[in-house]
C-alpha positions in Angstrom: 150.4 42.8 32.9 146.8 41.3 32.6 148.2 37.8 32.7 150.3 38.6 35.8 147.1 39.7 37.7 145.0 36.6 36.7 146.3 34.3 39.4 145.8 36.9 42.0 142.2 37.4 41.0 141.5 33.7 41.0 143.1 33.3 44.4 140.9 36.2 45.8 137.7 34.6 44.4 138.6 31.3 45.9 139.3 32.9 49.3 135.9 34.6 49.1 134.2 31.3 48.4 135.9 29.8 51.5 135.2 32.7 53.9 132.2 34.4 52.3 131.1 36.4 55.3 134.4 38.1 55.6 134.5 39.1 51.9 130.9 40.4 52.1 131.8 42.6 55.0 134.9 44.0 53.1 133.0 44.6 49.9 129.6 45.8 51.1 130.0 47.4 54.5 131.5 50.8 55.3 133.9 50.0 58.1 133.3 53.5 59.6 129.5 53.2 59.6 127.4 52.2 62.6 125.6 48.8 62.0 123.6 46.6 64.3 126.5 44.2 64.4 129.2 46.6 65.4 127.3 49.1 67.6 128.3 50.3 71.0 124.8 51.2 72.2 126.0 54.0 74.5 128.1 55.5 71.7 125.1 55.3 69.3 122.9 57.0 71.9 125.4 59.8 72.3 125.5 60.2 68.5 121.7 60.5 68.3 121.8 63.2 71.0 124.6 65.0 69.3 122.8 65.0 65.9 119.7 66.2 67.7 121.1 69.1 69.7 124.9 69.1 69.8 127.5 70.1 67.3 129.5 67.4 65.6 133.3 67.7 65.1 134.3 69.6 62.0 133.2 73.2 62.6 129.9 75.0 62.0 129.1 74.2 58.4 125.5 73.2 57.7 126.5 69.5 57.6 127.9 69.6 61.2 125.1 71.5 62.9 122.4 69.7 64.8 118.7 69.2 64.1 117.8 71.8 66.7 120.2 74.4 65.4 119.4 73.8 61.7 115.7 74.5 62.4 116.0 77.1 65.1 118.3 79.4 63.0 115.9 80.2 60.1 112.9 80.3 62.4 114.5 82.8 64.7 115.0 85.0 61.7 111.4 84.9 60.7 110.1 85.9 64.2 112.5 88.9 64.6 115.0 87.3 67.0 117.8 87.6 64.4 118.1 89.4 61.1 117.1 87.5 58.0 119.4 88.4 55.1 116.7 88.5 52.5 114.4 91.3 51.3 111.3 89.1 50.8 110.0 86.1 52.7 110.2 83.8 49.6 114.0 84.2 49.6 114.4 83.8 53.4 113.7 80.1 53.3 114.9 78.8 49.9 114.6 75.1 49.1 118.4 74.7 49.1 118.8 76.1 52.6 117.3 73.2 54.4 119.0 70.3 52.7 121.2 69.8 55.8 118.3 69.8 58.2 116.5 67.2 56.1 119.6 64.9 55.9 120.3 65.2 59.6 116.7 64.2 60.5 116.3 61.3 58.1 119.7 59.9 57.3 121.1 60.7 60.7 118.7 60.7 63.7 115.7 58.7 62.5 117.9 56.0 60.9 120.0 55.6 64.1 116.8 55.6 66.2 115.5 52.8 64.0 118.7 50.9 64.8 118.9 51.5 68.5 115.4 50.7 69.7 115.3 47.0 68.9 118.9 46.6 70.2 117.9 48.4 73.4 114.7 46.5 74.0 116.3 43.1 73.3 119.0 43.9 75.8 116.4 45.3 78.3 118.1 48.7 78.1 114.7 50.5 78.4 116.0 53.9 79.2 118.0 53.9 76.0 114.9 53.0 74.0 112.8 55.6 75.8 115.4 58.4 75.0 115.5 57.3 71.4 111.7 57.4 71.1 111.5 60.8 72.8 114.0 62.3 70.4 112.3 60.7 67.4 108.9 62.2 68.5 110.5 65.6 68.9 112.2 65.4 65.5 109.0 64.4 63.7 107.0 67.1 65.5 109.6 69.7 64.5 109.6 68.5 60.9 105.9 68.8 60.7 105.9 72.2 62.4 108.4 73.5 59.8 107.6 71.7 56.6 104.1 70.4 57.0 103.4 67.0 55.5 106.6 64.9 55.4 107.6 61.3 54.8 107.1 59.1 57.8 105.7 55.6 57.3 107.7 55.0 54.2 110.7 57.1 55.1 113.2 54.5 56.2 112.3 51.6 54.0 115.6 50.7 52.2 113.6 49.3 49.3 111.6 52.5 48.7 113.6 55.4 47.3 110.5 57.5 46.7 108.7 57.7 50.0 105.3 59.5 50.0 104.5 62.2 52.6 102.1 61.5 55.5 99.7 64.1 56.8 101.0 66.2 59.6 98.0 65.3 61.9 98.8 61.6 61.4 102.5 62.2 62.3 101.5 64.1 65.4 99.3 61.3 66.5 102.2 58.8 65.9 104.6 61.1 67.8 102.4 61.3 70.8 102.0 57.5 70.8 105.8 57.3 70.6 106.1 59.5 73.7 103.6 57.3 75.6 105.6 54.3 74.7 108.8 56.1 75.8 107.2 56.7 79.2 106.5 53.0 79.4 110.1 52.4 78.7 111.3 54.8 81.3 109.0 53.1 83.9 110.4 49.7 83.1 113.3 48.1 84.9 116.5 48.5 82.8 119.3 46.1 83.0 121.9 48.9 82.9 122.1 52.7 83.0 122.2 54.9 79.9 125.8 56.1 80.4 125.8 57.6 76.9 123.0 60.1 77.8 124.4 63.6 77.4 121.3 65.4 78.8 120.4 63.8 82.1 122.9 60.9 82.6 120.1 58.4 82.1 117.7 59.8 84.8 114.4 58.3 83.8 112.2 60.8 85.8 113.7 63.8 83.9 113.1 62.1 80.6 109.5 61.3 81.6 109.0 65.1 82.2 110.6 65.9 78.8 108.2 63.4 77.1 105.2 64.9 78.8 106.3 68.5 78.1 106.7 67.6 74.4 103.1 66.3 74.5 102.0 69.6 76.1 103.7 71.5 73.2 101.9 69.3 70.6 98.5 69.5 72.3 98.8 73.3 72.5 99.6 73.5 68.8 96.5 71.4 68.1 94.2 73.7 70.1 93.1 75.6 67.0 91.7 72.5 65.4 90.8 70.3 68.3 89.9 72.4 71.3 88.2 69.6 73.3 91.1 67.1 72.7 93.7 69.7 73.6 91.8 70.7 76.7 91.4 67.2 78.1 94.9 66.2 77.1 96.5 69.2 78.8 94.4 68.9 81.9 95.5 65.2 82.1 99.2 66.3 82.0 98.5 68.9 84.7 96.9 66.3 86.9 99.8 63.9 86.4 102.2 66.6 87.6 105.1 65.2 85.5 106.1 68.2 83.4 109.4 70.0 83.5 109.2 72.2 86.6 112.6 72.7 88.2 115.9 74.1 86.9 117.5 70.7 87.1 114.9 69.3 84.8 115.4 72.0 82.1 115.9 70.3 78.7 119.1 71.9 77.5 122.2 70.8 75.6 125.4 72.0 77.2 128.4 73.1 75.2 132.0 73.4 76.2 134.8 75.8 75.5 137.2 73.6 73.6 138.3 75.2 70.3 139.6 72.2 68.3 139.7 68.4 68.2 136.8 68.7 68.7 135.2 72.2 68.6 132.7 71.9 71.5 131.7 75.6 71.6 128.2 76.8 71.1 127.7 77.4 67.3 126.6 81.0 67.8 129.7 81.7 69.7 131.9 79.9 67.2 130.4 82.0 64.4 131.0 85.4 66.0 133.8 85.3 68.5 136.9 85.5 66.3 139.7 88.1 65.7 137.5 89.7 62.9 134.1 89.3 64.6 131.2 89.3 62.1 128.5 86.6 62.4 124.9 87.2 63.2 123.1 90.5 63.1 120.8 90.8 66.1 117.2 92.0 65.5 116.7 95.7 66.1 113.0 95.0 66.8 113.8 92.4 69.5 116.5 94.5 71.2 114.2 97.6 71.0 111.4 95.7 72.7 113.7 94.5 75.5 115.2 98.0 76.0 112.2 100.2 76.4 108.8 98.5 76.0 108.4 98.6 79.8 110.0 102.0 80.2 113.3 100.5 81.4 115.6 97.7 80.1 114.8 94.1 80.5 117.1 92.6 83.2 118.1 89.8 80.8 119.5 92.2 78.2 123.0 92.3 79.5 123.1 88.5 79.3 121.4 88.1 75.9 123.5 90.8 74.0 127.0 92.0 74.1 127.6 95.5 72.7 131.0 95.9 71.1 130.4 99.7 71.2 128.3 101.6 73.7 127.7 104.7 71.6 125.6 104.9 68.4 127.7 105.0 65.2 128.0 108.1 63.0 129.9 106.6 60.1 127.5 106.0 57.2 130.0 103.5 55.7 129.5 101.3 58.8 125.8 101.8 59.1 124.0 103.1 56.0 120.6 103.4 57.6 121.5 106.3 59.8 121.1 108.6 56.8 118.1 106.7 55.2 114.6 108.0 55.4 112.2 106.0 57.7 110.1 103.7 55.5 106.6 105.2 55.0 104.9 101.9 55.8 106.5 101.8 59.3 104.2 102.8 62.2 105.1 105.4 64.8 106.1 102.7 67.3 108.1 100.6 64.9 111.8 100.5 65.6 113.9 101.6 62.6 117.7 101.4 62.1 118.9 101.8 65.7 116.7 100.6 68.6 118.5 102.7 71.3 120.9 105.5 71.8 123.4 103.4 73.7 125.0 101.2 71.0 122.6 98.3 70.4 123.4 97.7 66.8 121.5 95.2 64.7 119.4 95.1 61.6 115.8 95.7 60.7 113.5 92.9 59.6 114.3 91.5 56.2 117.3 93.8 55.6 119.5 92.3 52.9 122.1 95.1 52.5 125.7 94.2 52.0 128.2 93.7 54.8 130.2 96.9 55.7 133.3 96.8 57.9 131.3 96.4 61.2 132.4 92.9 62.3 133.9 94.3 65.5 131.1 96.9 66.0 127.7 95.2 65.6 126.0 93.8 68.7 127.0 90.2 69.3 125.6 87.2 71.0 126.1 87.6 74.8 126.6 85.2 77.7 123.1 83.6 77.5 122.6 81.2 75.8 125.7 81.3 73.5 128.5 81.4 76.2 129.8 84.8 75.2 130.5 88.0 77.1 128.4 89.6 79.8 127.8 93.2 78.9 129.4 95.4 81.6 129.5 98.5 79.4 133.1 97.8 78.4 132.4 98.4 74.8 135.3 96.3 73.6 135.4 94.0 70.5 134.7 90.3 70.8 137.8 88.0 70.5 138.7 84.4 70.4 138.0 82.8 73.8 136.3 85.8 75.3 133.6 85.5 77.9 132.6 82.0 78.8 134.5 80.7 75.7 131.4 79.3 74.1 130.2 77.2 77.0 126.6 78.0 76.4 123.4 76.0 76.0 120.6 75.2 73.6 117.4 76.0 75.5 115.2 73.3 74.0 112.5 73.1 76.7 112.8 75.2 79.8 110.6 75.2 82.9 109.5 78.8 82.0 108.3 77.6 78.6 106.0 75.2 80.4 104.4 77.9 82.5 104.0 80.2 79.4 102.3 77.3 77.5 100.0 76.6 80.5 99.2 80.3 80.8 98.1 80.3 77.2 96.1 77.1 77.6 94.4 78.4 80.8 93.4 81.6 79.0 92.3 80.2 75.7 91.1 76.7 76.6 90.1 77.1 80.2 92.5 74.4 81.4 93.4 74.1 85.1 95.4 77.1 86.4 95.3 80.8 86.6 96.8 82.5 83.5 98.0 85.5 85.5 99.7 83.4 88.1 101.2 81.2 85.5 102.5 84.3 83.6 104.1 85.6 86.7 105.7 82.2 87.5 107.0 81.9 83.9 108.7 85.3 83.9 110.3 84.7 87.3 111.6 81.2 86.2 113.0 82.7 83.0 114.8 85.4 84.9 116.1 82.9 87.5 117.4 80.4 84.9 119.2 83.1 82.9 120.8 84.4 86.1 121.8 81.0 87.4 123.3 80.0 84.1 125.4 83.2 84.1 126.6 82.9 87.7 127.8 79.4 87.0 130.2 80.6 84.2 133.6 82.2 84.2 131.8 85.6 83.8 130.4 85.5 87.4 133.2 87.7 88.8 132.7 90.3 86.2 128.9 90.3 86.9 129.5 90.8 90.6 132.0 93.6 90.2 129.8 95.5 87.7 126.6 95.2 89.8 128.5 96.3 92.9 129.9 99.3 91.1 126.5 100.2 89.6 124.5 99.5 92.8 122.4 97.0 90.8 120.2 94.6 92.9 119.1 91.8 90.6 116.0 90.9 92.7 114.8 94.5 92.6 115.1 94.6 88.8 113.1 91.4 88.4 110.4 92.6 90.8 110.0 95.9 89.0 109.8 94.0 85.6 107.2 91.5 86.8 105.1 94.1 88.5 105.1 96.2 85.3 103.9 93.2 83.2 101.2 92.3 85.7 100.0 95.9 85.9 99.6 95.9 82.1 97.9 92.5 82.3 95.4 93.6 84.9 94.5 96.7 82.8 93.8 94.6 79.7 90.1 94.4 78.9 90.0 91.5 76.4 91.5 88.0 76.2 93.1 89.0 73.0 95.1 91.7 74.8 95.9 89.3 77.6 97.1 86.7 75.1 99.3 89.3 73.5 101.0 90.0 76.9 101.6 86.3 77.6 102.9 85.7 74.0 105.2 88.7 74.1 106.7 87.6 77.4 107.1 84.0 76.0 108.8 85.4 72.9 111.3 87.4 75.1 112.0 84.3 77.2 112.6 82.1 74.0 115.9 83.7 72.9 117.9 81.0 71.3 114.9 78.8 70.4 113.3 79.8 67.1 111.3 76.6 66.7 108.9 77.4 69.6 108.8 81.1 68.8 107.8 80.3 65.2 105.1 78.0 66.5 103.9 80.6 68.9 103.6 83.3 66.3 101.6 81.1 63.8 99.4 79.7 66.6 98.5 83.1 68.2 99.5 85.8 65.7 101.4 87.3 68.7 103.4 89.4 69.5 101.1 91.8 67.7 102.4 94.7 65.5 105.7 93.2 64.8 108.3 95.3 62.9 107.4 95.3 59.2 109.9 94.2 56.5 111.9 97.1 55.0 110.4 96.3 51.6 106.7 97.4 51.7 105.8 94.3 49.7 107.8 91.3 51.1 105.3 88.7 50.1 103.3 86.4 52.3 104.7 85.3 55.7 106.2 81.9 55.8 103.5 79.5 57.1 105.7 76.5 56.2 109.1 76.0 54.6 109.7 74.9 51.0 110.7 71.2 50.8 114.5 70.9 50.4 116.0 70.6 47.0 117.4 67.2 47.7 114.0 65.8 48.5 112.3 67.2 45.4 115.2 66.3 43.1 115.6 62.7 44.2 112.0 61.6 45.0 109.6 60.9 42.2 106.6 61.3 44.5 107.7 64.6 45.9 106.0 67.8 44.8 107.2 71.3 45.7 104.8 73.7 47.3 103.4 76.5 45.2 104.6 79.0 47.8 105.3 79.5 51.5 101.8 80.5 52.4 100.8 76.8 52.8 100.0 76.3 56.5 100.8 73.3 58.6 97.9 71.1 59.6 97.3 72.8 63.0 97.5 76.4 61.7 94.0 77.5 60.7 94.6 81.2 61.3 93.5 83.5 58.5 95.8 84.3 55.5 96.1 87.9 56.8 99.0 86.7 59.1 101.5 88.4 56.8 104.0 90.2 59.0 
């Protein structure tokens, strides 16, 4: 047999010698991989954006989720937007849980950005280059905000398998410079449009506003360590008047309702709307705050949450905590077990109990932002295709977020603007955007019917809510109390975006008096995540953190931020 194959081998070697380039391609290149030689630049741009904020084909496993979702999921659980299925903080963010996020950022997005920028600039496709730079800056800022010091300057060197970490402050400076260069790209004359842009269809002005808004976010994060620089930088952005300010400029990724080939649904919807339900447990603390902290429900509640039951459970096999004693370390105003009497059913902070048969009972993701069901008191279980079918959004940077950040800056730094007026504007924009999103979905008819039957006037609800917040703000006697009001309202507007809520909490320590963990000794609050297992195991220069109390470079708040 060996002798039979010898002539074939010699012929193959001779053929390779004659057409060496073809043999090298066959032997060394992955025919399915994107390379500089075979790239469709619009396709590559779309892939970068999908890796950044979309959902790739293949379901909702950690490897198919986007950068935004991979980081917003665990951070939402830390700041009481969702339940974290662990009893202590140290187990809520294990090293193995962020391997997918690390791979998506470095092997996916940053590697593709490195490929696309020189191709785009050589071809005078400057909008493509600007989008790539904006996304790269956002990814690096998010990685610093979550992990602290991470690889950057040595990260994508194919000859260096052990890249060292760069300081978070250095990476922030590089990210802001990247955004400035992106704005230069957007202002240049491109030879062709960015038809692969899934966010704005290549509209340069919208992307300029995204870049400036990301700079605002980073400057605000830096205010604790560089007050003067943050103040001047934010004032410059205000003067330039090129921040996200209209609904059309909101930086959101839009999902579809297709179930398979590919699954284009919002990942939160896909994980919960099935014949058996299940999925995320909502936060009792978050729902309780929305339900009665003003003396009446937040108008957004029916859009955020869908109650599968509208009466509180009495079956201990479905909800064990109804017979449990209230933890002694809970304060009198801390929500415990059930946040309401009308069926809002989630879990308390850091509850790690098992999963009872409540998949079609617990409160589910609603219409906004997951594309689920509007809550019209129907009290029916979720099901496949129900509501908007998963046609939701990722709220990455909304116009309301801008006004909340500017309100904080005006209060704490004295930047241009009135914090009270900015607070009012921020709440109104949040309400309007949630409402507009909802009325553009297939649930619009249901909303109109329910509001008509119940004599609900949306504008009146919003006015009552805003007036209540402003009355409380006017009665506050210290800036700390005013900051708590601004931060609490920002937290309530951030539903679906854990990254900015996590930054807000570490930057301000607000909202104050958050619900404690069920365990009286949950350990220190997560000031930054452990490095992923894959990074530590494969990099000779990598060193794991001693614990999760290590703050990121801009967080100089005291160690007493433990809740």
